[in-house]
C-alpha atoms as an extended CHARMM CRD file, in Angstrom:
* protein
*
       117  EXT
         1         1  MET       CA              0.0000000000        0.0000000000        0.0000000000  PROA      1               0.0000000000
         2         2  VAL       CA              1.3690000000        3.3740000000       -0.9620000000  PROA      2               0.0000000000
         3         3  LYS       CA              1.1030000000        6.0860000000        1.6510000000  PROA      3               0.0000000000
         4         4  TYR       CA              0.0140000000        9.5650000000        0.6420000000  PROA      4               0.0000000000
         5         5  ASN       CA              1.1480000000       12.5100000000        2.6850000000  PROA      5               0.0000000000
         6         6  ASN       CA              0.9090000000       16.2730000000        2.8570000000  PROA      6               0.0000000000
         7         7  SER       CA              4.6190000000       16.9330000000        2.2940000000  PROA      7               0.0000000000
         8         8  ASP       CA              7.1130000000       16.9720000000       -0.5510000000  PROA      8               0.0000000000
         9         9  SER       CA              7.2780000000       13.4930000000       -2.0170000000  PROA      9               0.0000000000
        10        10  ILE       CA              8.9050000000       11.3900000000       -4.7050000000  PROA      10              0.0000000000
        11        11  SER       CA              6.9390000000        8.5950000000       -6.3530000000  PROA      11              0.0000000000
        12        12  GLY       CA              8.3250000000        5.7250000000       -8.4010000000  PROA      12              0.0000000000
        13        13  TYR       CA              6.3180000000        4.2090000000      -11.2590000000  PROA      13              0.0000000000
        14        14  TYR       CA              6.9480000000        1.0120000000      -13.1820000000  PROA      14              0.0000000000
        15        15  LYS       CA              5.0000000000        0.0390000000      -16.3040000000  PROA      15              0.0000000000
        16        16  GLY       CA              2.1660000000        2.4300000000      -15.5340000000  PROA      16              0.0000000000
        17        17  ARG       CA              1.7540000000        1.4550000000      -11.9140000000  PROA      17              0.0000000000
        18        18  LEU       CA              2.6030000000        3.4710000000       -8.8120000000  PROA      18              0.0000000000
        19        19  ILE       CA              5.0650000000        1.3300000000       -6.8670000000  PROA      19              0.0000000000
        20        20  VAL       CA              6.3570000000        3.5310000000       -4.0670000000  PROA      20              0.0000000000
        21        21  THR       CA              6.0960000000        7.0230000000       -2.5970000000  PROA      21              0.0000000000
        22        22  ARG       CA              8.6170000000        8.4400000000       -0.1340000000  PROA      22              0.0000000000
        23        23  LYS       CA              8.6150000000       11.7290000000        1.7490000000  PROA      23              0.0000000000
        24        24  MET       CA             11.2370000000       14.2730000000        0.8740000000  PROA      24              0.0000000000
        25        25  ASN       CA             12.6720000000       17.0070000000        3.0370000000  PROA      25              0.0000000000
        26        26  LYS       CA             15.8220000000       19.1220000000        3.0880000000  PROA      26              0.0000000000
        27        27  ASP       CA             17.8990000000       16.0920000000        4.1690000000  PROA      27              0.0000000000
        28        28  LYS       CA             16.2050000000       13.4720000000        1.9800000000  PROA      28              0.0000000000
        29        29  ASP       CA             15.7720000000       15.1380000000       -1.3810000000  PROA      29              0.0000000000
        30        30  LEU       CA             16.0760000000       13.6550000000       -4.8640000000  PROA      30              0.0000000000
        31        31  GLU       CA             19.8650000000       13.9440000000       -4.7930000000  PROA      31              0.0000000000
        32        32  TYR       CA             19.9610000000       12.0080000000       -1.4970000000  PROA      32              0.0000000000
        33        33  TRP       CA             17.9680000000        9.1360000000       -3.0230000000  PROA      33              0.0000000000
        34        34  LYS       CA             20.0790000000        9.1290000000       -6.1970000000  PROA      34              0.0000000000
        35        35  SER       CA             23.2680000000        9.0960000000       -4.1120000000  PROA      35              0.0000000000
        36        36  ILE       CA             22.0840000000        6.0810000000       -2.0970000000  PROA      36              0.0000000000
        37        37  ALA       CA             21.1660000000        4.2190000000       -5.3090000000  PROA      37              0.0000000000
        38        38  ASN       CA             24.5530000000        5.0730000000       -6.8370000000  PROA      38              0.0000000000
        39        39  ASN       CA             26.3320000000        3.7750000000       -3.7140000000  PROA      39              0.0000000000
        40        40  PHE       CA             24.4360000000        0.4480000000       -3.9500000000  PROA      40              0.0000000000
        41        41  LEU       CA             25.2770000000        0.2090000000       -7.6480000000  PROA      41              0.0000000000
        42        42  CYS       CA             28.9810000000        0.9050000000       -7.0800000000  PROA      42              0.0000000000
        43        43  GLU       CA             29.0970000000       -1.5790000000       -4.2010000000  PROA      43              0.0000000000
        44        44  GLY       CA             27.5950000000       -4.2710000000       -6.4270000000  PROA      44              0.0000000000
        45        45  LEU       CA             30.1920000000       -3.6220000000       -9.1190000000  PROA      45              0.0000000000
        46        46  ARG       CA             33.0070000000       -3.7370000000       -6.5480000000  PROA      46              0.0000000000
        47        47  LYS       CA             31.7100000000       -7.0990000000       -5.3480000000  PROA      47              0.0000000000
        48        48  GLY       CA             31.9030000000       -8.4530000000       -8.8790000000  PROA      48              0.0000000000
        49        49  TYR       CA             28.2480000000       -8.3880000000       -9.9330000000  PROA      49              0.0000000000
        50        50  SER       CA             27.7170000000       -7.6510000000      -13.6030000000  PROA      50              0.0000000000
        51        51  ILE       CA             25.5230000000       -4.7910000000      -14.7310000000  PROA      51              0.0000000000
        52        52  GLN       CA             23.1910000000       -7.3400000000      -16.3430000000  PROA      52              0.0000000000
        53        53  SER       CA             22.8220000000       -9.2890000000      -13.0830000000  PROA      53              0.0000000000
        54        54  MET       CA             22.0160000000       -6.0720000000      -11.1990000000  PROA      54              0.0000000000
        55        55  ILE       CA             19.4390000000       -5.1410000000      -13.8400000000  PROA      55              0.0000000000
        56        56  GLU       CA             17.8240000000       -8.5790000000      -13.5250000000  PROA      56              0.0000000000
        57        57  PHE       CA             17.8670000000       -8.5220000000       -9.7140000000  PROA      57              0.0000000000
        58        58  ASN       CA             16.3120000000       -5.0550000000       -9.3990000000  PROA      58              0.0000000000
        59        59  THR       CA             13.7870000000       -5.6720000000      -12.1740000000  PROA      59              0.0000000000
        60        60  ASN       CA             12.6930000000       -8.9550000000      -10.5770000000  PROA      60              0.0000000000
        61        61  PHE       CA             12.4840000000       -7.2610000000       -7.1740000000  PROA      61              0.0000000000
        62        62  ILE       CA             10.1970000000       -4.5370000000       -8.5240000000  PROA      62              0.0000000000
        63        63  LYS       CA              8.1010000000       -7.1200000000      -10.3980000000  PROA      63              0.0000000000
        64        64  MET       CA              7.7430000000       -9.0820000000       -7.1650000000  PROA      64              0.0000000000
        65        65  VAL       CA              6.4660000000       -5.9850000000       -5.4030000000  PROA      65              0.0000000000
        66        66  ARG       CA              4.2970000000       -5.0060000000       -8.3500000000  PROA      66              0.0000000000
        67        67  TYR       CA              2.6370000000       -8.3420000000       -9.0590000000  PROA      67              0.0000000000
        68        68  LYS       CA              2.7510000000      -10.3570000000       -5.8700000000  PROA      68              0.0000000000
        69        69  ASP       CA              1.6720000000       -9.9260000000       -2.2800000000  PROA      69              0.0000000000
        70        70  ARG       CA              4.8780000000      -11.2300000000       -0.7670000000  PROA      70              0.0000000000
        71        71  ILE       CA              5.5230000000       -8.1430000000        1.3170000000  PROA      71              0.0000000000
        72        72  LYS       CA              2.4980000000       -8.2800000000        3.5990000000  PROA      72              0.0000000000
        73        73  LYS       CA              3.1870000000       -5.2490000000        5.7840000000  PROA      73              0.0000000000
        74        74  PRO       CA              6.1690000000       -3.3690000000        4.4000000000  PROA      74              0.0000000000
        75        75  GLN       CA              8.3850000000       -1.5920000000        6.8860000000  PROA      75              0.0000000000
        76        76  GLU       CA              9.9450000000        1.8170000000        6.2280000000  PROA      76              0.0000000000
        77        77  GLU       CA             13.1870000000        0.1280000000        5.1260000000  PROA      77              0.0000000000
        78        78  ASP       CA             11.2540000000       -1.9860000000        2.5970000000  PROA      78              0.0000000000
        79        79  TRP       CA              9.8210000000        1.1220000000        0.9380000000  PROA      79              0.0000000000
        80        80  ASP       CA             13.2740000000        2.7250000000        0.8960000000  PROA      80              0.0000000000
        81        81  THR       CA             14.7100000000       -0.3820000000       -0.7980000000  PROA      81              0.0000000000
        82        82  ILE       CA             11.9670000000       -0.3060000000       -3.4230000000  PROA      82              0.0000000000
        83        83  MET       CA             12.7320000000        3.3480000000       -4.2110000000  PROA      83              0.0000000000
        84        84  ILE       CA             16.4430000000        2.5460000000       -4.4360000000  PROA      84              0.0000000000
        85        85  ALA       CA             15.7440000000       -0.3330000000       -6.8610000000  PROA      85              0.0000000000
        86        86  ILE       CA             13.7690000000        2.0040000000       -9.1290000000  PROA      86              0.0000000000
        87        87  LEU       CA             16.5540000000        4.5910000000       -9.0300000000  PROA      87              0.0000000000
        88        88  ILE       CA             19.1810000000        1.9480000000       -9.8500000000  PROA      88              0.0000000000
        89        89  LEU       CA             17.1620000000        0.9250000000      -12.9150000000  PROA      89              0.0000000000
        90        90  ILE       CA             16.8970000000        4.5830000000      -13.9100000000  PROA      90              0.0000000000
        91        91  LYS       CA             20.6690000000        4.9700000000      -13.5690000000  PROA      91              0.0000000000
        92        92  LEU       CA             21.1670000000        1.8650000000      -15.7420000000  PROA      92              0.0000000000
        93        93  LYS       CA             18.7210000000        3.2640000000      -18.3510000000  PROA      93              0.0000000000
        94        94  VAL       CA             16.2090000000        0.4280000000      -17.9110000000  PROA      94              0.0000000000
        95        95  ILE       CA             13.5390000000        2.8480000000      -16.6800000000  PROA      95              0.0000000000
        96        96  GLU       CA             13.2030000000        6.2940000000      -18.2210000000  PROA      96              0.0000000000
        97        97  GLU       CA             13.2730000000        8.8520000000      -15.3940000000  PROA      97              0.0000000000
        98        98  ASP       CA             10.5320000000       11.0110000000      -16.8830000000  PROA      98              0.0000000000
        99        99  GLY       CA              8.7410000000        8.4220000000      -19.0000000000  PROA      99              0.0000000000
       100       100  ASP       CA              5.0120000000        8.6090000000      -19.5670000000  PROA      100             0.0000000000
       101       101  ARG       CA              4.3590000000        5.1840000000      -17.9480000000  PROA      101             0.0000000000
       102       102  GLU       CA              7.3450000000        4.7900000000      -15.6470000000  PROA      102             0.0000000000
       103       103  GLY       CA              9.9130000000        6.8450000000      -13.8250000000  PROA      103             0.0000000000
       104       104  LEU       CA              9.6870000000        9.4420000000      -11.1000000000  PROA      104             0.0000000000
       105       105  LEU       CA              7.1000000000       12.0080000000      -10.1030000000  PROA      105             0.0000000000
       106       106  ILE       CA              8.2070000000       14.7670000000       -7.7360000000  PROA      106             0.0000000000
       107       107  MET       CA              5.3620000000       16.4440000000       -5.8910000000  PROA      107             0.0000000000
       108       108  PRO       CA              5.7400000000       19.5930000000       -3.8150000000  PROA      108             0.0000000000
       109       109  LYS       CA              3.9290000000       19.9650000000       -0.5290000000  PROA      109             0.0000000000
       110       110  ARG       CA              0.2440000000       20.5250000000       -1.0060000000  PROA      110             0.0000000000
       111       111  GLU       CA             -0.7260000000       23.9690000000        0.1670000000  PROA      111             0.0000000000
       112       112  ASN       CA             -4.0560000000       24.5840000000        1.8590000000  PROA      112             0.0000000000
       113       113  HSD       CA             -5.8070000000       27.4390000000        0.1030000000  PROA      113             0.0000000000
       114       114  SER       CA             -8.9630000000       28.8740000000        1.5110000000  PROA      114             0.0000000000
       115       115  ARG       CA            -11.7340000000       29.6390000000       -0.9100000000  PROA      115             0.0000000000
       116       116  PRO       CA            -13.1400000000       33.1370000000       -0.9980000000  PROA      116             0.0000000000
       117       117  SER       CA            -16.6010000000       33.3590000000        0.4660000000  PROA      117             0.0000000000
């Protein structure tokens, strides 16, 4: 289940489906998330994983989340991992960052506007 909130947020889409939404703030902005994904990617390469194996792993992980109910009650860390997997696939050009059916959507905080009476 994706949580909606009244703050800045980043949402990850895969094949037309909303997969994950995470809050953003001054400490956890888009660059923070991209940096974490890059660190995971670099660590995988250092450990000897091929780019193709990382693409397959992250794609299968997102498909598992997208199509199956294996994660019954995701914890905060689970949602973070899902966002990181999407960002890794964006970095590897598997997902288009601003595609029309997949990628990222950045939403600013919703402002409450009063209607004139």
